[in-house]
C-alpha positions in Angstrom: 147.6 121.8 64.4 150.3 119.6 62.9 150.2 115.9 63.6 153.1 113.8 64.8 153.4 110.1 65.6 155.6 109.5 68.7 157.2 106.1 69.0 158.2 105.6 72.7 161.0 103.0 73.0 161.2 101.2 76.4 162.4 97.6 76.6 162.0 97.2 72.8 165.3 98.6 71.5 165.2 97.4 67.9 164.0 98.5 64.4 162.6 95.1 63.2 159.5 93.3 64.3 158.4 96.4 66.0 154.6 96.7 66.1 154.6 100.3 67.4 157.1 101.5 64.7 155.1 99.7 62.1 151.8 101.4 63.2 153.4 104.8 63.3 154.6 104.3 59.7 151.1 103.3 58.7 149.7 106.5 60.2 151.4 108.4 57.3 152.4 111.2 59.7 155.9 112.5 60.6 157.4 110.2 63.1 159.4 111.2 66.3 161.4 108.3 67.8 162.2 108.8 71.5 163.7 107.1 74.5 162.9 108.7 77.9 165.7 108.9 80.4 163.6 108.5 83.6 165.0 109.2 87.1 162.8 106.3 88.4 164.9 103.9 86.2 168.2 105.5 87.0 167.6 105.5 90.7 166.0 102.1 91.0 167.9 99.6 93.2 167.7 97.0 90.4 169.5 99.3 87.9 173.3 99.1 87.4 175.8 100.8 85.1 176.0 97.6 83.0 172.3 98.0 82.1 172.8 101.6 81.1 175.8 100.7 79.0 173.8 98.0 77.2 170.9 100.5 76.5 173.4 103.1 75.3 175.0 100.6 72.9 171.6 99.6 71.6 170.5 103.1 71.0 173.8 103.9 69.3 173.4 101.1 66.8 169.8 102.1 66.1 171.1 105.6 65.3 173.8 104.4 63.0 171.2 102.5 61.0 168.7 105.4 61.0 171.1 108.1 60.0 171.1 107.6 56.2 167.3 108.1 56.3 167.3 111.3 58.2 166.1 109.8 61.5 167.5 109.3 64.9 166.3 108.1 68.3 166.2 111.1 70.5 166.5 111.1 74.3 164.2 113.1 76.5 165.0 113.9 80.1 161.8 113.1 81.9 158.5 111.3 81.4 156.8 110.8 78.1 153.9 112.8 79.3 156.2 115.8 79.8 157.3 115.4 76.2 153.8 115.1 74.9 152.8 118.2 76.8 155.7 120.1 75.2 154.7 119.0 71.7 151.1 120.3 72.4 152.6 123.6 73.5 154.6 123.8 70.3 151.4 123.3 68.2 151.7 119.6 67.5 148.9 117.0 68.0 150.8 113.9 69.1 149.7 110.3 68.7 151.6 107.9 71.0 152.7 104.4 70.0 154.5 101.9 72.2 154.8 98.3 73.5 153.3 97.2 76.7 155.9 96.7 79.4 155.8 94.1 82.1 158.2 96.1 84.3 158.6 97.1 87.9 156.1 98.7 90.1 157.6 102.1 89.2 157.1 101.6 85.5 153.5 100.3 86.1 152.7 103.5 88.0 154.3 105.5 85.3 152.1 103.9 82.6 149.0 104.6 84.7 150.0 108.2 85.0 150.7 108.5 81.2 147.3 106.8 80.4 145.5 109.3 82.6 147.4 112.2 81.1 146.6 111.0 77.5 142.9 110.7 78.5 142.8 114.2 80.0 144.5 115.8 77.0 142.8 113.9 74.2 146.0 112.1 73.1 145.5 108.6 71.6 148.0 106.1 73.0 148.1 102.7 71.2 150.0 99.9 73.0 151.0 96.6 71.5 151.6 93.3 73.4 155.1 92.0 74.0 156.2 88.4 73.3 152.7 86.9 73.8 152.1 88.4 77.3 148.5 89.2 77.9 147.7 92.3 79.9 144.9 92.0 82.5 144.9 88.2 82.4 143.1 86.7 85.4 143.5 83.0 84.7 145.5 80.9 82.2 142.7 79.1 80.1 143.6 81.0 76.9 147.2 81.9 77.4 148.9 78.9 75.8 147.0 79.3 72.5 147.5 83.0 72.4 151.2 82.7 73.0 151.5 80.1 70.3 149.5 82.2 67.8 151.5 85.4 68.5 155.0 83.8 68.2 154.1 82.0 65.0 152.8 85.1 63.2 155.2 86.7 60.7 157.4 89.3 62.2 156.7 92.9 61.3 159.0 94.1 58.4 161.5 96.9 58.9 160.0 100.2 57.9 162.5 102.8 59.1 163.6 103.5 55.6 160.1 104.7 54.7 159.3 106.8 57.8 158.4 110.5 57.3 161.0 112.5 59.3 159.8 114.9 62.1 161.3 118.3 61.6 160.2 119.9 64.8 162.8 118.5 67.2 164.3 121.1 69.5 167.9 120.7 70.8 166.7 122.3 74.0 164.4 119.4 74.8 165.6 116.4 72.7 169.2 115.0 72.8 171.2 112.0 71.8 173.7 111.5 74.6 171.9 111.9 78.0 172.1 108.3 79.1 175.7 107.9 77.9 176.7 110.9 80.0 174.9 109.6 83.0 176.5 106.1 82.6 179.9 107.7 82.2 179.5 109.5 85.6 178.9 106.2 87.5 181.7 104.2 89.1 183.4 101.6 86.8 181.2 98.5 86.5 183.8 95.9 85.5 185.7 95.4 82.3 183.3 96.2 79.4 185.1 93.7 77.2 183.8 90.8 79.4 180.2 91.8 78.8 178.0 91.0 75.8 177.5 94.2 73.7 174.0 95.7 73.3 172.2 96.1 70.0 170.3 94.3 67.3 173.3 93.3 65.3 175.0 91.6 68.3 171.7 89.9 69.1 171.4 88.5 65.6 175.1 87.4 65.6 174.4 85.3 68.8 171.2 83.9 67.4 172.7 82.9 64.0 175.7 81.2 65.6 173.4 79.4 68.0 171.2 78.1 65.2 174.1 77.2 63.0 176.3 75.5 65.5 176.0 76.0 69.3 172.5 74.6 69.5 173.8 71.0 69.2 175.4 71.1 72.6 172.5 73.0 74.4 171.1 70.2 76.5 174.4 69.0 77.8 175.7 72.5 78.5 172.8 74.2 80.2 173.6 73.2 83.7 177.4 73.6 83.5 178.7 77.1 84.3 181.7 76.9 82.0 180.2 75.0 79.1 177.0 77.2 79.2 179.0 80.3 78.2 179.2 78.8 74.7 176.6 76.0 74.6 173.6 78.1 75.8 172.0 80.6 73.4 173.2 83.7 75.3 170.2 85.5 73.8 168.7 86.5 77.2 170.0 90.1 77.4 168.8 90.7 73.8 165.3 89.4 74.7 165.3 91.3 78.1 166.1 94.7 76.5 164.2 94.1 73.3 166.9 93.8 70.7 165.2 90.6 69.6 161.7 89.2 70.0 160.7 85.7 70.9 158.9 85.6 67.6 162.1 86.4 65.7 163.9 83.7 67.6 161.1 81.1 66.9 161.2 81.9 63.2 164.9 81.7 63.0 164.7 78.2 64.6 162.0 77.1 62.3 163.9 78.2 59.2 167.1 76.5 60.4 165.5 73.1 61.0 168.8 71.6 62.3 169.4 67.9 62.7 169.6 68.1 66.5 165.9 68.1 67.0 165.9 67.3 70.8 168.1 70.2 71.6 165.8 72.4 69.5 162.7 71.3 71.2 164.3 71.7 74.6 165.3 75.3 73.8 161.8 76.1 72.5 160.4 74.9 75.8 162.7 77.4 77.5 161.3 80.2 75.3 157.8 79.2 76.4 159.0 79.1 80.0 160.5 82.6 79.6 157.1 84.0 78.7 155.3 81.9 81.2 157.2 83.5 84.1 156.8 87.0 82.7 153.0 86.3 82.5 153.1 85.4 86.2 154.6 88.8 87.0 152.2 90.6 84.7 149.3 88.9 86.5 150.6 89.5 90.1 153.0 92.3 90.4 153.2 92.1 94.2 155.7 89.4 93.6 158.2 92.3 93.5 158.0 92.9 97.2 156.0 90.2 99.0 155.6 86.5 99.2 153.2 85.1 96.6 152.0 82.7 99.3 151.6 84.8 102.5 151.6 81.6 104.6 155.4 82.0 104.4 155.4 85.6 105.9 156.1 84.4 109.4 159.5 82.8 108.7 162.9 84.0 107.6 162.5 87.7 108.4 165.8 88.5 110.1 168.8 89.7 108.0 172.3 89.0 109.1 174.4 91.7 107.4 177.8 89.9 107.6 176.4 86.8 105.9 174.7 88.9 103.3 177.9 90.8 102.6 179.8 87.5 102.3 177.3 86.2 99.8 177.3 89.4 97.7 181.1 89.5 97.6 181.7 85.8 96.8 183.4 85.1 100.2 181.2 82.5 101.8 183.9 79.8 102.0 181.9 77.6 99.6 183.9 77.5 96.3 180.9 76.9 93.9 178.9 79.7 95.5 181.8 82.2 95.5 183.0 81.3 92.0 179.4 81.7 90.7 179.0 85.1 92.3 182.3 86.4 91.2 181.7 85.2 87.7 178.3 87.0 87.3 179.6 90.2 89.0 182.5 90.3 86.5 180.7 89.3 83.3 176.9 89.9 83.8 176.3 86.2 82.9 175.7 83.0 84.8 173.8 79.9 83.7 170.4 79.2 85.2 171.4 76.3 87.5 174.0 78.4 89.2 171.6 81.3 89.6 169.2 79.0 91.3 171.9 77.7 93.5 172.9 81.2 94.6 169.3 82.0 95.6 168.9 78.6 97.3 172.1 79.1 99.3 171.0 82.6 100.4 167.5 81.7 101.4 168.0 78.1 102.7 171.5 77.7 104.0 171.9 81.2 105.2 168.2 81.5 106.0 167.9 85.1 104.7 164.7 86.6 103.3 164.8 86.6 99.5 164.2 90.4 99.6 167.7 90.8 101.1 169.5 89.6 98.0 167.0 90.2 95.1 168.3 93.7 94.2 172.0 92.7 94.3 171.5 89.9 91.7 169.3 92.1 89.6 172.2 94.6 89.4 174.6 91.8 88.3 172.5 90.2 85.6 173.0 91.9 82.3 169.8 90.2 81.2 167.8 91.5 84.2 164.2 90.8 83.3 161.8 91.8 86.1 159.1 89.3 85.0 161.5 86.4 85.3 163.8 87.7 88.1 161.2 88.1 90.9 159.0 85.0 90.3 162.2 82.9 89.9 163.6 84.3 93.1 160.5 83.4 95.0 160.3 80.0 93.4 163.8 79.1 94.4 163.2 80.6 97.9 160.1 78.3 98.2 157.7 81.1 99.0 155.1 80.3 96.3 154.0 77.2 98.2 153.1 75.2 95.0 156.5 74.2 93.7 158.9 71.4 94.7 161.3 72.7 97.3 164.9 72.6 96.0 167.8 73.0 98.3 171.0 72.8 96.2 174.0 71.3 97.7 177.0 73.5 96.6 179.5 70.6 96.9 177.3 68.3 94.8 176.8 71.1 92.2 180.5 71.4 91.9 181.0 67.7 91.4 178.3 67.3 88.8 178.6 70.6 86.8 182.3 71.5 87.1 183.8 68.0 87.1 187.3 69.1 86.1 187.3 72.2 88.4 188.0 74.6 85.5 185.3 77.0 86.6 186.4 77.1 90.2 190.0 77.5 89.2 189.2 80.4 86.9 187.2 82.4 89.5 189.0 81.4 92.6 192.7 81.8 91.7 193.7 81.6 95.4 192.5 77.9 95.3 193.8 77.1 91.8 196.6 74.8 93.0 194.4 72.6 95.2 193.5 69.1 94.1 189.9 68.6 93.2 188.6 67.2 96.5 190.0 70.2 98.4 189.1 72.6 95.6 185.5 71.7 96.2 185.7 71.3 100.0 188.7 73.3 101.3 187.5 73.1 104.9 188.5 69.4 104.9 192.2 70.3 104.7 194.3 69.7 107.7 196.7 72.3 109.0 199.6 70.3 107.4 197.7 70.2 104.0 197.0 73.9 104.1 200.7 74.5 104.7 201.7 72.1 101.9 199.3 73.8 99.4 200.0 77.3 100.5 196.3 78.1 101.3 195.4 79.3 104.8 191.7 79.2 105.5 190.6 82.4 107.1 193.4 84.4 105.5 193.8 83.4 101.8 190.3 82.1 101.5 187.4 82.4 104.0 186.3 79.7 106.3 182.8 78.4 105.4 180.2 80.5 107.2 177.8 77.6 107.9 177.7 73.8 107.9 175.8 73.4 104.7 174.4 70.0 105.5 173.1 71.0 108.9 171.7 74.3 107.5 170.0 72.4 104.7 168.4 70.0 107.2 167.0 72.8 109.3 165.7 74.7 106.3 164.0 71.6 104.9 162.2 71.1 108.2 161.0 74.7 108.5 160.0 75.0 104.8 158.1 71.7 104.7 156.4 72.5 108.0 155.3 75.9 106.7 154.2 74.5 103.3 151.9 72.0 105.1 150.5 74.6 107.4 146.8 75.6 107.0 147.8 79.2 106.2 150.0 78.2 103.3 147.7 75.3 102.0 144.7 77.5 102.0 146.2 79.6 99.2 147.4 76.9 96.9 144.2 76.5 94.9 143.9 80.3 94.2 147.6 80.4 93.1 147.2 77.5 90.8 144.0 78.8 89.3 145.7 82.1 88.5 149.0 81.0 87.2 148.5 77.4 85.8 146.3 76.4 82.9 143.2 74.4 83.8 144.5 71.4 82.0 147.8 71.4 83.9 146.0 72.2 87.1 143.7 69.2 86.7 146.7 67.0 85.9 148.5 68.3 89.0 145.4 67.5 91.2 145.2 64.1 89.6 148.8 63.4 90.5 148.1 64.3 94.1 145.2 61.8 94.5 
């Protein structure tokens, strides 16, 4: 039986700092590079055409770089276990290499299935950790040190020029355009020119420009939706889909050693935060569908479809909410503060369950990362029971983070001619002022669907009452023990004394 090393690409679409690719090279065997086009991914409510387009672009760039060396990344329609079974039938003994994936429940179940298949058929599957995430971690005592050690290690060198080609690929089973064909069959998902392109080269271009120049405005740009488009790193989609690793970013920052040290340190803390939240999801995957703190299960269970539709469409009557939603729907990007505000408005002001909107925003975010998306949704919704409750005032957010109104005017052209006070709070216009400015609420722009101050007051009362309830308080210790390091947990308890 001939041997073949199979490298299974998932959310690690790169050729550098790739532990699985490096291990396959070290095996000395012919190497088959494959991406599985799985129906579970295509049909998942979190998946959108923009995600498929980004993956297609990433695979295309990898193929261009591999072509001179006689390699390509094949696509297989089905599960990796089906491909391994086919290889066995063709007289090959496969060895499987991949990264661990902190994905959705469907990908977790898939991995369990693949592991069982490999055990049953004597196939060795070697998995490698991703970005410092520890599989099977029950508590955080060693996570900080492990994360630091992994991100400080030297990245794996590129080895694709030295791989032994696999000559047993069958055009009947392995292709190079399946995902692109599927993506092309979907409805148009916005103007592709407004989205960041996929691929390693694009990721490195954003990283290099950030380190050389844009990092210096990071701290003062991060909360402002307009300035953040340039002042933030914009690396999140490349980390989410694996065009870059956190380790590569950390090394690029260390090598640059820019003079703006405070911005650098602040950004490094965000990289740590990035992995911290993915580790939460890795340790407690039920965050995908149920409240982390079940003491909150009794509240906020009714969905009001008309309010949900208004929120999804950016037609709530609150300019900062609507501009933020329209922006992310059109470009796939929105800064973190405005993302938090959208979730806060949905779950607090509109009093909708977080589950009602979680898939919609997942579809909009080009950088959709399950391990960040679901824990963050719950944290902003207040259902973890251990975080400070934050109810963002959409008017105050407009005043503080879009002081000249440029973001609102760009995404709400129907309000562009209004002076700043009415641009932020159009419901304060009189009939005469609406006539004067040519904006009729309820026709040109929606009336606000709630009184945000009254809605916030009611939400605050309900949430604080629930947080203080015996049912919610009884779970706080267990949640902290699982998701917070012992040192930070002790400090938190000390602060509560």
